[in-house]
ZATORPA-426250 format. One line per 2 residues: for each residue x, y, z of N, C-alpha, C. Coordinates in steps of 0.02 Angstrom, whole numbers. Each point is the difference from the previous one (the first is absolute). Layout:
residues N
X/Y/Z/X/Y/Z/X/Y/Z  ...
END
This chain:
residues 163
2632/-1414/1036/-32/-50/-42/-43/-46/43  -59/-16/-23/-44/-45/36/26/-71/-9
3/-37/54/22/-70/-3/-61/-45/12  -31/-22/-54/-60/-41/4/16/-70/23
-47/-31/36/5/-69/19/-52/-40/-40  -64/8/18/-55/-32/-37/-61/46/1
-50/-19/-37/-64/35/1/-35/-19/65  -23/49/38/-31/-13/64/-74/-16/-5
-39/47/-27/-72/-12/-8/-29/44/-54  -59/-20/-22/-38/37/-50/-62/25/37
-12/66/1/-56/29/36/-60/6/-47  -58/-22/25/-62/6/-38/-53/26/48
-29/58/-17/-54/29/41/-66/-29/-27  -40/-27/45/-62/-35/-18/-59/29/38
-60/-16/-24/-60/23/35/-29/-54/46  23/-61/-6/-22/-54/44/58/-48/10
32/4/59/61/-38/12/-13/-75/3  -58/-20/23/-17/-72/4/-8/-29/-71
-36/36/-42/-10/-22/-69/66/-2/-38  42/50/11/66/3/-33/45/-57/24
-3/-16/64/39/-55/28/-20/-66/-34  -65/-11/-5/-25/-60/-33/23/-3/-73
-3/57/-35/20/3/-70/74/-18/-9  44/32/38/72/-12/-8/21/-69/27
-38/-26/47/13/-68/24/-16/-50/-55  -56/9/-34/-19/-44/-54/45/9/-61
16/62/-16/40/16/-59/72/-24/7  32/18/55/72/-13/8/18/-50/54
-49/-22/39/16/-42/57/30/41/57  -16/65/1/25/45/52/-31/-18/68
40/6/52/-21/-19/67/4/62/45  -55/18/35/3/56/47/48/-17/57
46/47/14/48/-13/54/-2/53/55  -27/59/-14/-1/51/53/-55/51/-15
-36/20/52/-54/49/-5/12/58/48  -18/59/-23/-1/60/42/-69/32/-9
-51/-25/38/-67/27/-9/-7/72/27  -32/41/-39/-13/70/18/63/33/29
53/-6/-38/66/26/20/-1/76/-1  17/30/56/3/73/6/69/18/28
40/32/-42/68/18/20/20/63/-37  16/53/36/16/64/-32/60/-5/-48
52/-34/21/60/-7/-43/-17/-36/-64  -38/-54/5/-22/-37/-59/-41/44/-46
-49/35/30/-45/43/-39/38/55/-36  48/31/34/40/53/-31/44/-28/-56
30/-59/11/43/-28/-53/-42/-21/-60  -65/-12/10/-45/-16/-56/-25/63/-34
19/58/25/-19/63/-32/-57/38/33  -27/-26/54/-54/34/35/31/46/53
23/58/-22/37/46/44/-46/42/44  -60/15/-24/-47/36/43/-50/-51/29
-11/5/64/-44/-45/38/20/-74/-5  64/-18/10/20/-70/-5/-34/-45/52
-21/31/55/-34/-39/52/-68/-25/-22  -27/27/-54/-65/-21/-27/4/-61/-46
60/-18/-21/9/-55/-47/-15/-66/36  -44/-39/-31/-21/-65/26/5/-50/-57
47/-48/6/12/-48/-55/13/-69/30  -26/-50/-34/17/-69/18/51/-24/-50
54/-30/26/55/-25/-42/5/-75/10  7/-36/-56/10/-73/4/56/-19/-49
47/-39/25/54/-26/-41/-15/-71/-21  6/-14/-65/-10/-67/-27/68/-24/-26
20/-59/19/63/-29/-23/-12/-38/-65  40/17/-51/-4/-37/-63/47/-60/4
-17/-55/-34/43/-59/2/61/8/-46  45/46/17/61/12/-40/60/-15/44
57/-11/-32/62/-13/37/19/60/44  -11/60/-27/20/61/35/-50/22/53
-60/-30/1/-49/20/49/-33/66/-15  -12/15/-63/-33/63/-20/-70/1/29
-22/58/22/-65/7/31/-44/50/-37  -65/-9/7/-49/49/-22/-24/34/64
1/66/0/-26/39/56/-67/28/-21  -53/-26/30/-67/26/-14/-16/54/51
-30/54/-24/-21/54/45/-72/20/-15  -40/3/52/-69/24/-7/-7/61/45
-10/58/-32/-9/63/38/-72/8/21  -10/17/63/-66/17/26/-7/76/6
58/33/11/1/73/2/71/24/-16  9/44/-47/-49/25/-48/-14/-52/-54
-60/0/-25/-17/-46/-54/29/26/-65  25/-45/-40/28/19/-65/-52/-10/-55
20/15/-61/-43/-8/-58/12/-68/-31  -52/-29/-29/8/-60/-40/14/24/-71
58/-16/-24/20/20/-68/5/-63/-42  -45/-5/-49/2/-57/-45/28/23/-67
56/-27/-17/31/16/-63/33/-63/-26  -26/-26/-54/31/-58/-30/52/24/-49
62/-4/20/54/27/-41/15/-42/-60  21/34/-51/26/-34/-60/74/-11/11
30/-47/-36/71/-14/11/46/60/-8  -21/49/-40/43/58/-12/-22/63/37
-47/-6/47/-19/58/42/59/19/45  7/65/10/57/25/40/-23/20/70
50/10/43/-9/25/68/-44/-44/44  6/-65/-9/-33/-48/43/43/-63/1
-12/-43/48/38/-61/5/-10/-42/-63  55/-22/-30/-4/-41/-60/-12/-73/18
46/-29/37/-9/-69/21/50/-18/54  -14/-54/33/46/-29/50/13/-71/-24
62/-21/0/18/-65/-26/17/-48/56  -30/-59/-3/20/-56/43/29/-53/-45
57/-25/16/29/-55/-39/-30/-64/25  -33/-36/-46/-34/-62/18/24/-56/-46
-14/-61/21/25/-58/-37/-54/-32/-44  -63/17/9/-54/-32/-36/-47/52/-31
25/37/-49/-36/58/-27/-68/-18/-28  -6/-54/-38/-65/-16/-30/-51/-20/53
21/-40/48/-44/-20/55/-20/61/42  47/44/14/-14/60/39/-48/46/-38
11/8/-65/-43/42/-41/-72/-25/3  -9/-65/-8/-68/-29/3/-31/8/68
40/-6/53/-26/11/68/-25/71/8  42/48/-19/-18/71/7/-60/17/-43
-3/-27/-60/-56/13/-46/-67/-21/30  0/-50/44/-62/-26/28/-19/31/68
39/48/23/-16/34/64/-50/56/-13  -53/1/38/-51/52/-6/32/68/17
-12/50/-43/24/67/13/65/17/-36  32/-49/-32/61/14/-37/-17/24/-70
32/52/-22/-9/28/-67/68/4/-33  6/-31/-58/63/2/-37/4/62/-44
58/12/-28/11/56/-45/-45/-6/-61  -11/-62/-22/-40/-12/-61/-53/-53/15
-59/8/-30/-53/-49/7/1/-51/-56  46/7/-46/5/-45/-58/16/-71/22
-30/-48/-34/16/-71/12/72/-16/-17  32/42/-42/69/-11/-20/50/24/53
-25/37/50/45/24/52/20/-57/45  64/-12/5/28/-55/40/73/16/13
34/-41/38/72/10/9/37/-16/-65  41/46/-22/40/-10/-59/73/-3/20
38/-42/-34/71/-3/13/32/65/-26  43/29/40/34/61/-20/72/-1/22
39/40/-31/71/4/18/5/33/68  45/-24/41/10/30/66/48/58/-8
-22/58/19/42/60/-4/30/15/67  65/2/1/36/20/60/46/57/-21
7/51/39/39/58/-21/70/-17/-27  36/-45/32/67/-16/-23/-1/-35/-68
-46/-48/-9/-3/-36/-64/-26/46/-54  -45/46/16/-25/47/-49/57/45/-24
39/26/48/56/43/-18/50/-38/-43  13/-62/18/47/-42/-38/-26/-10/-71
-64/-13/-8/-29/-10/-66/5/64/-42  -13/57/30/5/63/-36/72/12/-21
47/-12/46/70/10/-15/22/-47/-57  -20/-63/3/18/-48/-52/-32/18/-67
-61/25/3/-34/20/-61/38/56/-34  24/47/39/37/56/-28/66/-23/-32
29/-52/27/64/-24/-26/-7/-28/-71  -58/-29/-16/-7/-31/-65/-27/48/-53
-19/59/20/-23/49/-49/58/23/-43  -10/7/-66/54/26/-42/14/73/18
62/19/-7/18/70/13/-32/44/-53  -22/58/21/-32/46/-46/54/42/-35
-13/14/-63/44/44/-37/-16/72/19  50/40/6/-11/71/15/-21/36/-63
-45/47/10/-22/39/-57/52/52/-18  12/8/-64/48/50/-22/-34/69/2
35/49/22/-29/67/2/30/44/-52
END
């Protein structure tokens, strides 16, 4: 069984590491803490899936520290060789086989929403003026199971069909 401690980092491959650093610094208050410019390492390249010609992999890696209690980081990577594809896909909330969302627990949701809304380059799920933070029930697996179990308890027993 895997024994998790905390989330370590979120990896984002970018085409301009300086521009991405500026964006995440403005968006989240992320602070650059470590750089690996033009990092070339066969073990790293192979673990990233570049099994043939790993010595050709050239990537700059930068870690940005988020202002969280756990010290979650964003790992930015800009590949110089091999170059990847730019894939633009604006997913709908119900699209499958892609990242749905990452949750940060924050104390000032309305203020944070307005901050993010005003950052250049941010695109929300909806362009509607009605899109905003809505209060919702907090779902936790244990409480959800408890609610389902309690719901079943109050259901009337079904009569058996006569055959």
